[in-house]
C-alpha positions, 0 to 999 in steps of 0.5 A, a space after each residue: 500500500 505504501 509503495 503504491 502511495 509513494 509511486 503515485 506521489 508527485 513532488 514539488 521542491 525548490 532546492 537551493 545550494 549544493 554543487 555550483 553546477 546544479 545551482 538553484 532548481 525547481 523540481 516537479 515530478 516523482 520522488 526518484 528525481 529529488 533523490 537524483 538531484 540531491 546526489 548530483 548536488 552533493 559533490 563536496 571538494 576542497 574548492 566547494 566545501 559544504 554541509 547540509 544545514 537543514 531538512 524537513 520530513 513529513 508523513 506521507 499519510 497526512 503531510 504533517 511535519 515529522 518531529 522528534 521529541 528527545 530528552 536526556 538527563 545530565 549533570 551540570 558540573 561547576 568548578 570555581 577556585 577560591 583562595 584560602 584566607 586568614 582571620 587574625 584576632 588581636 586583643 590588647 584592651 584593658 578588659 576581658 573579651 569573648 569571641 564568637 566566630 562561626 562559618 559554613 563550609 561549602 561542599 557538594 553531595 553526590 547529585 551536585 547540590 550545595 551542602 553547607 556544614 556549620 563550623 565554629 571556632 573552638 575558643 568561642 565564649 572563653 574569657 580572654 585577657 590582653 595581650 591575646 593574638 591568634 590566627 584562624 585559617 579559613 579554607 577557600 570554601 568558607 561562607 557566611 563568616 560571622 564574628 561577634 566580640 564582647 567585652 566585660 564592662 564590670 558594670 552591674 547593669 551592662 556586664 557584657 557589651 558588644 564591641 564588634 558584630 558582623 555577619 556574612 563577612 566575605 572571605 579575604 586573604 587576610 582580615 585582622 580584627 583588633 580591639 583595644 581601649 578600656 572597659 568604658 571606651 573600647 576601640 575596634 579596627 577591621 583591617 583587610 589585606 586582599 592582594 
């Protein structure tokens, strides 16, 4: 049945491109003529490189364009390099200080989704006196860095006072947070070196 339909099908086509000898042509006739014309015009040489760029096929039954609905699953992988950084703490004030330092470390699960693991400095909440200095190394995957520093005032109505409190600090090569002064007049400096 399909052979009979194909044999009785008349084709009208406009063919552009191909070998320069064939040029542009209008074809009317049987399907075999189209195949011959495509073969004739598909001579590719160094002087005439070419590639087929587009074609459309239709169902013989109802002349509806034949389409392919394909999809696939894939995993997108992102690679980003980050430098490690250092957080330096310098306490030379005439008071007892407490630090609260937290951050998240970024990693990825087996499906490529971000996983944030909470971390904290092991000396959080300890009473520290002057002169205290330390260096906290931070990996390049650190996010959501938060630093809070309190000083003991000795005042009954305000025993602890916040000297410095910042959240979501960006990771830099070297951040030095220095505190000094007295219980009633504490001072702070946040110095960044990022080269």
